[in-house]
TORKOL-4160 file (C-alpha; in steps of 0.2 Angstrom, whole numbers, padded with zeros to 4 digits, m for minus):
388
<pt num="1" X="0069" Y="0010" Z="m0162"/>
<pt num="2" X="0086" Y="0002" Z="m0160"/>
<pt num="3" X="0089" Y="m0015" Z="m0167"/>
<pt num="4" X="0086" Y="m0029" Z="m0154"/>
<pt num="5" X="0104" Y="m0035" Z="m0155"/>
<pt num="6" X="0110" Y="m0018" Z="m0148"/>
<pt num="7" X="0097" Y="m0016" Z="m0134"/>
<pt num="8" X="0106" Y="m0017" Z="m0118"/>
<pt num="9" X="0098" Y="m0019" Z="m0101"/>
<pt num="10" X="0104" Y="m0010" Z="m0085"/>
<pt num="11" X="0098" Y="m0018" Z="m0069"/>
<pt num="12" X="0100" Y="m0006" Z="m0055"/>
<pt num="13" X="0102" Y="m0013" Z="m0037"/>
<pt num="14" X="0095" Y="0002" Z="m0027"/>
<pt num="15" X="0084" Y="0007" Z="m0042"/>
<pt num="16" X="0074" Y="0020" Z="m0034"/>
<pt num="17" X="0089" Y="0029" Z="m0026"/>
<pt num="18" X="0095" Y="0046" Z="m0031"/>
<pt num="19" X="0109" Y="0040" Z="m0042"/>
<pt num="20" X="0098" Y="0027" Z="m0051"/>
<pt num="21" X="0084" Y="0040" Z="m0053"/>
<pt num="22" X="0096" Y="0053" Z="m0060"/>
<pt num="23" X="0104" Y="0040" Z="m0072"/>
<pt num="24" X="0087" Y="0034" Z="m0079"/>
<pt num="25" X="0080" Y="0052" Z="m0081"/>
<pt num="26" X="0097" Y="0057" Z="m0089"/>
<pt num="27" X="0097" Y="0043" Z="m0101"/>
<pt num="28" X="0079" Y="0048" Z="m0106"/>
<pt num="29" X="0084" Y="0066" Z="m0108"/>
<pt num="30" X="0099" Y="0061" Z="m0119"/>
<pt num="31" X="0088" Y="0050" Z="m0130"/>
<pt num="32" X="0076" Y="0064" Z="m0133"/>
<pt num="33" X="0089" Y="0077" Z="m0136"/>
<pt num="34" X="0084" Y="0087" Z="m0121"/>
<pt num="35" X="0102" Y="0087" Z="m0113"/>
<pt num="36" X="0120" Y="0088" Z="m0118"/>
<pt num="37" X="0132" Y="0074" Z="m0114"/>
<pt num="38" X="0142" Y="0084" Z="m0101"/>
<pt num="39" X="0150" Y="0072" Z="m0088"/>
<pt num="40" X="0149" Y="0057" Z="m0099"/>
<pt num="41" X="0166" Y="0050" Z="m0102"/>
<pt num="42" X="0161" Y="0038" Z="m0116"/>
<pt num="43" X="0154" Y="0053" Z="m0126"/>
<pt num="44" X="0171" Y="0061" Z="m0127"/>
<pt num="45" X="0183" Y="0060" Z="m0142"/>
<pt num="46" X="0190" Y="0043" Z="m0144"/>
<pt num="47" X="0176" Y="0033" Z="m0137"/>
<pt num="48" X="0162" Y="0033" Z="m0151"/>
<pt num="49" X="0172" Y="0020" Z="m0161"/>
<pt num="50" X="0172" Y="0008" Z="m0147"/>
<pt num="51" X="0156" Y="m0001" Z="m0152"/>
<pt num="52" X="0147" Y="0004" Z="m0136"/>
<pt num="53" X="0128" Y="0003" Z="m0135"/>
<pt num="54" X="0120" Y="0020" Z="m0137"/>
<pt num="55" X="0112" Y="0029" Z="m0122"/>
<pt num="56" X="0096" Y="0027" Z="m0131"/>
<pt num="57" X="0098" Y="0008" Z="m0132"/>
<pt num="58" X="0098" Y="0006" Z="m0113"/>
<pt num="59" X="0083" Y="m0002" Z="m0105"/>
<pt num="60" X="0081" Y="0000" Z="m0086"/>
<pt num="61" X="0075" Y="m0011" Z="m0072"/>
<pt num="62" X="0081" Y="m0016" Z="m0055"/>
<pt num="63" X="0078" Y="m0021" Z="m0037"/>
<pt num="64" X="0074" Y="m0010" Z="m0022"/>
<pt num="65" X="0066" Y="m0011" Z="m0005"/>
<pt num="66" X="0059" Y="0007" Z="m0007"/>
<pt num="67" X="0042" Y="0010" Z="m0014"/>
<pt num="68" X="0042" Y="0028" Z="m0020"/>
<pt num="69" X="0039" Y="0027" Z="m0039"/>
<pt num="70" X="0052" Y="0035" Z="m0050"/>
<pt num="71" X="0041" Y="0049" Z="m0057"/>
<pt num="72" X="0039" Y="0055" Z="m0038"/>
<pt num="73" X="0058" Y="0052" Z="m0034"/>
<pt num="74" X="0062" Y="0063" Z="m0049"/>
<pt num="75" X="0050" Y="0077" Z="m0043"/>
<pt num="76" X="0059" Y="0076" Z="m0026"/>
<pt num="77" X="0076" Y="0078" Z="m0035"/>
<pt num="78" X="0069" Y="0093" Z="m0044"/>
<pt num="79" X="0065" Y="0101" Z="m0027"/>
<pt num="80" X="0082" Y="0096" Z="m0021"/>
<pt num="81" X="0091" Y="0105" Z="m0036"/>
<pt num="82" X="0097" Y="0089" Z="m0043"/>
<pt num="83" X="0086" Y="0088" Z="m0059"/>
<pt num="84" X="0081" Y="0103" Z="m0070"/>
<pt num="85" X="0064" Y="0110" Z="m0067"/>
<pt num="86" X="0052" Y="0102" Z="m0080"/>
<pt num="87" X="0062" Y="0087" Z="m0084"/>
<pt num="88" X="0052" Y="0074" Z="m0075"/>
<pt num="89" X="0037" Y="0079" Z="m0085"/>
<pt num="90" X="0046" Y="0078" Z="m0102"/>
<pt num="91" X="0053" Y="0061" Z="m0098"/>
<pt num="92" X="0038" Y="0055" Z="m0088"/>
<pt num="93" X="0034" Y="0040" Z="m0099"/>
<pt num="94" X="0052" Y="0034" Z="m0098"/>
<pt num="95" X="0052" Y="0035" Z="m0079"/>
<pt num="96" X="0035" Y="0025" Z="m0078"/>
<pt num="97" X="0042" Y="0012" Z="m0090"/>
<pt num="98" X="0058" Y="0010" Z="m0080"/>
<pt num="99" X="0048" Y="0010" Z="m0063"/>
<pt num="100" X="0037" Y="m0004" Z="m0070"/>
<pt num="101" X="0053" Y="m0015" Z="m0071"/>
<pt num="102" X="0058" Y="m0012" Z="m0053"/>
<pt num="103" X="0055" Y="m0028" Z="m0042"/>
<pt num="104" X="0055" Y="m0028" Z="m0023"/>
<pt num="105" X="0071" Y="m0034" Z="m0016"/>
<pt num="106" X="0068" Y="m0051" Z="m0008"/>
<pt num="107" X="0075" Y="m0052" Z="0009"/>
<pt num="108" X="0083" Y="m0066" Z="0018"/>
<pt num="109" X="0079" Y="m0071" Z="0036"/>
<pt num="110" X="0060" Y="m0072" Z="0033"/>
<pt num="111" X="0059" Y="m0090" Z="0029"/>
<pt num="112" X="0069" Y="m0089" Z="0013"/>
<pt num="113" X="0087" Y="m0095" Z="0012"/>
<pt num="114" X="0100" Y="m0085" Z="0003"/>
<pt num="115" X="0101" Y="m0098" Z="m0011"/>
<pt num="116" X="0082" Y="m0096" Z="m0014"/>
<pt num="117" X="0083" Y="m0077" Z="m0013"/>
<pt num="118" X="0098" Y="m0077" Z="m0026"/>
<pt num="119" X="0087" Y="m0088" Z="m0038"/>
<pt num="120" X="0073" Y="m0076" Z="m0036"/>
<pt num="121" X="0083" Y="m0061" Z="m0041"/>
<pt num="122" X="0092" Y="m0070" Z="m0055"/>
<pt num="123" X="0075" Y="m0075" Z="m0062"/>
<pt num="124" X="0069" Y="m0057" Z="m0061"/>
<pt num="125" X="0084" Y="m0052" Z="m0071"/>
<pt num="126" X="0082" Y="m0066" Z="m0084"/>
<pt num="127" X="0064" Y="m0062" Z="m0086"/>
<pt num="128" X="0068" Y="m0044" Z="m0089"/>
<pt num="129" X="0081" Y="m0048" Z="m0102"/>
<pt num="130" X="0069" Y="m0060" Z="m0111"/>
<pt num="131" X="0053" Y="m0049" Z="m0110"/>
<pt num="132" X="0063" Y="m0034" Z="m0119"/>
<pt num="133" X="0073" Y="m0046" Z="m0130"/>
<pt num="134" X="0089" Y="m0038" Z="m0124"/>
<pt num="135" X="0106" Y="m0043" Z="m0131"/>
<pt num="136" X="0113" Y="m0043" Z="m0113"/>
<pt num="137" X="0110" Y="m0036" Z="m0096"/>
<pt num="138" X="0123" Y="m0027" Z="m0084"/>
<pt num="139" X="0119" Y="m0027" Z="m0066"/>
<pt num="140" X="0125" Y="m0011" Z="m0057"/>
<pt num="141" X="0125" Y="m0009" Z="m0038"/>
<pt num="142" X="0121" Y="0009" Z="m0033"/>
<pt num="143" X="0113" Y="0004" Z="m0016"/>
<pt num="144" X="0119" Y="0010" Z="0001"/>
<pt num="145" X="0136" Y="0006" Z="0008"/>
<pt num="146" X="0136" Y="m0009" Z="0019"/>
<pt num="147" X="0148" Y="m0013" Z="0033"/>
<pt num="148" X="0164" Y="m0022" Z="0030"/>
<pt num="149" X="0160" Y="m0041" Z="0027"/>
<pt num="150" X="0165" Y="m0053" Z="0040"/>
<pt num="151" X="0176" Y="m0067" Z="0032"/>
<pt num="152" X="0168" Y="m0084" Z="0031"/>
<pt num="153" X="0176" Y="m0100" Z="0025"/>
<pt num="154" X="0163" Y="m0101" Z="0011"/>
<pt num="155" X="0170" Y="m0086" Z="0003"/>
<pt num="156" X="0186" Y="m0095" Z="m0001"/>
<pt num="157" X="0180" Y="m0105" Z="m0017"/>
<pt num="158" X="0166" Y="m0108" Z="m0028"/>
<pt num="159" X="0163" Y="m0126" Z="m0022"/>
<pt num="160" X="0163" Y="m0120" Z="m0003"/>
<pt num="161" X="0151" Y="m0106" Z="m0007"/>
<pt num="162" X="0139" Y="m0117" Z="m0016"/>
<pt num="163" X="0140" Y="m0131" Z="m0003"/>
<pt num="164" X="0136" Y="m0118" Z="0010"/>
<pt num="165" X="0121" Y="m0110" Z="0001"/>
<pt num="166" X="0114" Y="m0128" Z="m0003"/>
<pt num="167" X="0115" Y="m0131" Z="0016"/>
<pt num="168" X="0104" Y="m0116" Z="0019"/>
<pt num="169" X="0118" Y="m0106" Z="0027"/>
<pt num="170" X="0118" Y="m0086" Z="0027"/>
<pt num="171" X="0136" Y="m0083" Z="0021"/>
<pt num="172" X="0135" Y="m0068" Z="0009"/>
<pt num="173" X="0133" Y="m0050" Z="0013"/>
<pt num="174" X="0119" Y="m0042" Z="0003"/>
<pt num="175" X="0130" Y="m0034" Z="m0010"/>
<pt num="176" X="0138" Y="m0051" Z="m0014"/>
<pt num="177" X="0122" Y="m0060" Z="m0014"/>
<pt num="178" X="0116" Y="m0048" Z="m0028"/>
<pt num="179" X="0133" Y="m0051" Z="m0037"/>
<pt num="180" X="0130" Y="m0070" Z="m0036"/>
<pt num="181" X="0113" Y="m0067" Z="m0043"/>
<pt num="182" X="0120" Y="m0057" Z="m0057"/>
<pt num="183" X="0132" Y="m0072" Z="m0061"/>
<pt num="184" X="0117" Y="m0084" Z="m0060"/>
<pt num="185" X="0108" Y="m0074" Z="m0073"/>
<pt num="186" X="0123" Y="m0073" Z="m0084"/>
<pt num="187" X="0126" Y="m0054" Z="m0082"/>
<pt num="188" X="0141" Y="m0043" Z="m0081"/>
<pt num="189" X="0142" Y="m0034" Z="m0064"/>
<pt num="190" X="0148" Y="m0017" Z="m0059"/>
<pt num="191" X="0149" Y="m0011" Z="m0041"/>
<pt num="192" X="0148" Y="0007" Z="m0039"/>
<pt num="193" X="0149" Y="0006" Z="m0020"/>
<pt num="194" X="0163" Y="0001" Z="m0008"/>
<pt num="195" X="0153" Y="m0014" Z="m0002"/>
<pt num="196" X="0161" Y="m0031" Z="m0004"/>
<pt num="197" X="0151" Y="m0036" Z="m0020"/>
<pt num="198" X="0161" Y="m0047" Z="m0031"/>
<pt num="199" X="0177" Y="m0046" Z="m0021"/>
<pt num="200" X="0176" Y="m0063" Z="m0014"/>
<pt num="201" X="0188" Y="m0077" Z="m0021"/>
<pt num="202" X="0172" Y="m0088" Z="m0023"/>
<pt num="203" X="0163" Y="m0076" Z="m0034"/>
<pt num="204" X="0179" Y="m0071" Z="m0044"/>
<pt num="205" X="0181" Y="m0090" Z="m0048"/>
<pt num="206" X="0162" Y="m0091" Z="m0053"/>
<pt num="207" X="0164" Y="m0076" Z="m0064"/>
<pt num="208" X="0179" Y="m0084" Z="m0073"/>
<pt num="209" X="0170" Y="m0101" Z="m0075"/>
<pt num="210" X="0155" Y="m0092" Z="m0082"/>
<pt num="211" X="0165" Y="m0081" Z="m0094"/>
<pt num="212" X="0158" Y="m0065" Z="m0086"/>
<pt num="213" X="0166" Y="m0048" Z="m0083"/>
<pt num="214" X="0165" Y="m0037" Z="m0068"/>
<pt num="215" X="0171" Y="m0020" Z="m0062"/>
<pt num="216" X="0172" Y="m0010" Z="m0046"/>
<pt num="217" X="0173" Y="m0003" Z="m0034"/>
<pt num="218" X="0167" Y="0013" Z="m0026"/>
<pt num="219" X="0164" Y="0026" Z="m0039"/>
<pt num="220" X="0176" Y="0040" Z="m0040"/>
<pt num="221" X="0166" Y="0056" Z="m0041"/>
<pt num="222" X="0173" Y="0070" Z="m0029"/>
<pt num="223" X="0186" Y="0071" Z="m0016"/>
<pt num="224" X="0195" Y="0055" Z="m0022"/>
<pt num="225" X="0195" Y="0061" Z="m0040"/>
<pt num="226" X="0205" Y="0076" Z="m0035"/>
<pt num="227" X="0217" Y="0065" Z="m0024"/>
<pt num="228" X="0220" Y="0054" Z="m0039"/>
<pt num="229" X="0224" Y="0070" Z="m0049"/>
<pt num="230" X="0235" Y="0079" Z="m0037"/>
<pt num="231" X="0244" Y="0064" Z="m0029"/>
<pt num="232" X="0254" Y="0060" Z="m0045"/>
<pt num="233" X="0258" Y="0078" Z="m0046"/>
<pt num="234" X="0267" Y="0078" Z="m0029"/>
<pt num="235" X="0275" Y="0062" Z="m0033"/>
<pt num="236" X="0282" Y="0067" Z="m0051"/>
<pt num="237" X="0287" Y="0084" Z="m0044"/>
<pt num="238" X="0297" Y="0076" Z="m0030"/>
<pt num="239" X="0287" Y="0085" Z="m0016"/>
<pt num="240" X="0285" Y="0074" Z="0000"/>
<pt num="241" X="0268" Y="0074" Z="0006"/>
<pt num="242" X="0268" Y="0072" Z="0025"/>
<pt num="243" X="0250" Y="0073" Z="0029"/>
<pt num="244" X="0233" Y="0073" Z="0019"/>
<pt num="245" X="0217" Y="0075" Z="0029"/>
<pt num="246" X="0200" Y="0078" Z="0024"/>
<pt num="247" X="0183" Y="0082" Z="0030"/>
<pt num="248" X="0167" Y="0077" Z="0020"/>
<pt num="249" X="0150" Y="0084" Z="0024"/>
<pt num="250" X="0136" Y="0073" Z="0016"/>
<pt num="251" X="0117" Y="0074" Z="0016"/>
<pt num="252" X="0105" Y="0062" Z="0008"/>
<pt num="253" X="0104" Y="0043" Z="0010"/>
<pt num="254" X="0122" Y="0041" Z="0008"/>
<pt num="255" X="0127" Y="0053" Z="0022"/>
<pt num="256" X="0114" Y="0044" Z="0033"/>
<pt num="257" X="0121" Y="0027" Z="0029"/>
<pt num="258" X="0139" Y="0033" Z="0032"/>
<pt num="259" X="0134" Y="0040" Z="0049"/>
<pt num="260" X="0135" Y="0021" Z="0054"/>
<pt num="261" X="0154" Y="0018" Z="0059"/>
<pt num="262" X="0154" Y="0001" Z="0052"/>
<pt num="263" X="0148" Y="0008" Z="0035"/>
<pt num="264" X="0160" Y="0022" Z="0037"/>
<pt num="265" X="0175" Y="0011" Z="0039"/>
<pt num="266" X="0172" Y="0003" Z="0022"/>
<pt num="267" X="0171" Y="0020" Z="0013"/>
<pt num="268" X="0186" Y="0027" Z="0022"/>
<pt num="269" X="0197" Y="0013" Z="0017"/>
<pt num="270" X="0193" Y="0015" Z="m0002"/>
<pt num="271" X="0195" Y="0034" Z="m0001"/>
<pt num="272" X="0213" Y="0033" Z="0007"/>
<pt num="273" X="0220" Y="0019" Z="m0004"/>
<pt num="274" X="0225" Y="0030" Z="m0018"/>
<pt num="275" X="0237" Y="0040" Z="m0008"/>
<pt num="276" X="0247" Y="0025" Z="m0001"/>
<pt num="277" X="0247" Y="0017" Z="m0019"/>
<pt num="278" X="0253" Y="0033" Z="m0028"/>
<pt num="279" X="0266" Y="0038" Z="m0015"/>
<pt num="280" X="0272" Y="0021" Z="m0012"/>
<pt num="281" X="0270" Y="0023" Z="0007"/>
<pt num="282" X="0256" Y="0026" Z="0020"/>
<pt num="283" X="0252" Y="0045" Z="0022"/>
<pt num="284" X="0248" Y="0052" Z="0038"/>
<pt num="285" X="0230" Y="0059" Z="0040"/>
<pt num="286" X="0212" Y="0054" Z="0042"/>
<pt num="287" X="0196" Y="0056" Z="0032"/>
<pt num="288" X="0181" Y="0061" Z="0042"/>
<pt num="289" X="0163" Y="0060" Z="0035"/>
<pt num="290" X="0149" Y="0069" Z="0044"/>
<pt num="291" X="0131" Y="0068" Z="0040"/>
<pt num="292" X="0122" Y="0085" Z="0038"/>
<pt num="293" X="0104" Y="0081" Z="0033"/>
<pt num="294" X="0101" Y="0099" Z="0027"/>
<pt num="295" X="0114" Y="0097" Z="0013"/>
<pt num="296" X="0102" Y="0084" Z="0004"/>
<pt num="297" X="0110" Y="0077" Z="m0011"/>
<pt num="298" X="0125" Y="0089" Z="m0011"/>
<pt num="299" X="0142" Y="0086" Z="m0003"/>
<pt num="300" X="0156" Y="0097" Z="0002"/>
<pt num="301" X="0174" Y="0091" Z="0005"/>
<pt num="302" X="0188" Y="0101" Z="0013"/>
<pt num="303" X="0206" Y="0094" Z="0012"/>
<pt num="304" X="0222" Y="0100" Z="0020"/>
<pt num="305" X="0239" Y="0094" Z="0013"/>
<pt num="306" X="0255" Y="0096" Z="0021"/>
<pt num="307" X="0271" Y="0094" Z="0010"/>
<pt num="308" X="0290" Y="0097" Z="0011"/>
<pt num="309" X="0299" Y="0105" Z="m0003"/>
<pt num="310" X="0318" Y="0109" Z="m0007"/>
<pt num="311" X="0328" Y="0110" Z="0009"/>
<pt num="312" X="0314" Y="0104" Z="0019"/>
<pt num="313" X="0303" Y="0119" Z="0018"/>
<pt num="314" X="0286" Y="0115" Z="0025"/>
<pt num="315" X="0271" Y="0121" Z="0014"/>
<pt num="316" X="0253" Y="0116" Z="0012"/>
<pt num="317" X="0238" Y="0116" Z="0000"/>
<pt num="318" X="0220" Y="0117" Z="0004"/>
<pt num="319" X="0205" Y="0114" Z="m0007"/>
<pt num="320" X="0186" Y="0114" Z="m0006"/>
<pt num="321" X="0175" Y="0103" Z="m0017"/>
<pt num="322" X="0157" Y="0106" Z="m0017"/>
<pt num="323" X="0146" Y="0095" Z="m0029"/>
<pt num="324" X="0130" Y="0086" Z="m0032"/>
<pt num="325" X="0133" Y="0068" Z="m0029"/>
<pt num="326" X="0120" Y="0061" Z="m0040"/>
<pt num="327" X="0124" Y="0073" Z="m0055"/>
<pt num="328" X="0142" Y="0067" Z="m0053"/>
<pt num="329" X="0138" Y="0049" Z="m0052"/>
<pt num="330" X="0124" Y="0046" Z="m0064"/>
<pt num="331" X="0134" Y="0049" Z="m0080"/>
<pt num="332" X="0148" Y="0037" Z="m0074"/>
<pt num="333" X="0134" Y="0023" Z="m0071"/>
<pt num="334" X="0129" Y="0025" Z="m0089"/>
<pt num="335" X="0147" Y="0025" Z="m0095"/>
<pt num="336" X="0151" Y="0009" Z="m0085"/>
<pt num="337" X="0135" Y="0000" Z="m0090"/>
<pt num="338" X="0140" Y="0003" Z="m0109"/>
<pt num="339" X="0158" Y="m0002" Z="m0107"/>
<pt num="340" X="0154" Y="m0018" Z="m0097"/>
<pt num="341" X="0141" Y="m0023" Z="m0110"/>
<pt num="342" X="0153" Y="m0021" Z="m0124"/>
<pt num="343" X="0167" Y="m0030" Z="m0114"/>
<pt num="344" X="0154" Y="m0044" Z="m0111"/>
<pt num="345" X="0150" Y="m0044" Z="m0130"/>
<pt num="346" X="0168" Y="m0045" Z="m0134"/>
<pt num="347" X="0171" Y="m0061" Z="m0123"/>
<pt num="348" X="0180" Y="m0052" Z="m0109"/>
<pt num="349" X="0179" Y="m0061" Z="m0092"/>
<pt num="350" X="0185" Y="m0058" Z="m0075"/>
<pt num="351" X="0190" Y="m0040" Z="m0067"/>
<pt num="352" X="0190" Y="m0026" Z="m0080"/>
<pt num="353" X="0205" Y="m0018" Z="m0073"/>
<pt num="354" X="0205" Y="m0005" Z="m0087"/>
<pt num="355" X="0190" Y="0003" Z="m0079"/>
<pt num="356" X="0200" Y="0009" Z="m0064"/>
<pt num="357" X="0198" Y="0027" Z="m0070"/>
<pt num="358" X="0180" Y="0026" Z="m0063"/>
<pt num="359" X="0184" Y="0019" Z="m0045"/>
<pt num="360" X="0192" Y="0024" Z="m0029"/>
<pt num="361" X="0197" Y="0005" Z="m0025"/>
<pt num="362" X="0198" Y="m0003" Z="m0043"/>
<pt num="363" X="0197" Y="m0021" Z="m0043"/>
<pt num="364" X="0212" Y="m0030" Z="m0052"/>
<pt num="365" X="0222" Y="m0014" Z="m0054"/>
<pt num="366" X="0237" Y="m0006" Z="m0046"/>
<pt num="367" X="0238" Y="0010" Z="m0055"/>
<pt num="368" X="0229" Y="0025" Z="m0046"/>
<pt num="369" X="0236" Y="0040" Z="m0056"/>
<pt num="370" X="0221" Y="0048" Z="m0064"/>
<pt num="371" X="0229" Y="0052" Z="m0081"/>
<pt num="372" X="0237" Y="0035" Z="m0083"/>
<pt num="373" X="0221" Y="0027" Z="m0079"/>
<pt num="374" X="0213" Y="0038" Z="m0092"/>
<pt num="375" X="0226" Y="0032" Z="m0105"/>
<pt num="376" X="0223" Y="0014" Z="m0100"/>
<pt num="377" X="0204" Y="0017" Z="m0103"/>
<pt num="378" X="0206" Y="0025" Z="m0120"/>
<pt num="379" X="0217" Y="0010" Z="m0125"/>
<pt num="380" X="0204" Y="m0002" Z="m0118"/>
<pt num="381" X="0190" Y="0007" Z="m0128"/>
<pt num="382" X="0201" Y="0006" Z="m0144"/>
<pt num="383" X="0203" Y="m0012" Z="m0142"/>
<pt num="384" X="0184" Y="m0014" Z="m0140"/>
<pt num="385" X="0182" Y="m0005" Z="m0157"/>
<pt num="386" X="0195" Y="m0016" Z="m0165"/>
<pt num="387" X="0185" Y="m0032" Z="m0160"/>
<pt num="388" X="0171" Y="m0027" Z="m0171"/>
């Protein structure tokens, strides 16, 4: 067993979802030597010296409104082709242990004000940390995408927020309420969704005051990963991109959630930002996301790029990306939890802009070219290693 000082908690918001279940099962498989580290960025050369907690040192818990236990969810993911046949049985004890640490997500609007709900969630996290004698806990939001938040005066400052909460007002979207609870529990926070989360001035101010790091938002796993790779190529080559449109077909819970136009608006904004930032101007085109239940946990993206070359010659590039969303996302969740935990240990506070490599809409960062982001991440990891 690892020394207590290196044991790190990962508190998953949406702990019984596909991504969370895959992350828990994957970490258990890595711990037992049942799987390779394929897809894990922090297991590549240059990262082992960063002083990160080992995958085997991660202890899982979380909040969810769902009741299906993790062993059952894992079997469902086997049937969907996400997890290998036989894996749930081999890591059954790990799944049962993690499931025992999942708490029902307390809901507002049923006699409980947001301040009370936040304190309940923070207490759940603190109890988890103390019970397992963990060095620290990282809260990772892998729940469903929520609609764009409606601005509220209480979002402007920590004082305004705390005054509103003390008065019993409902001022925070769900993702931000979880982020607030993470800060109350003294935890680093990672938002793998495009939801509002920590991106409120009031919460940024609180994180700075509490000396806590955070990262986000919206994990970059598929189509946008390719955009972040190809857009710098067009820019460096001097080829003028005139239009870039994409159609995404999604199944599973994420696809069902994004069938809601309000949630779709939040996702679309984060997916398109990379183009405008890389090209230095808005690029014509739209992103469409269609819910196809039969796809399950799989997704397909088709993109059509129109660009001009020398003498204005019009050309195009098309590509199709088909992948398993949970298998792409889960190793990044493990990477981010390990990096955020180490950053917290090293005294980092505020937005971890160096983790932009992992996100479509990175908090605190302006660089969107994938390889420059990767170079920044490598430098960040080297700095963490030197802090030992």
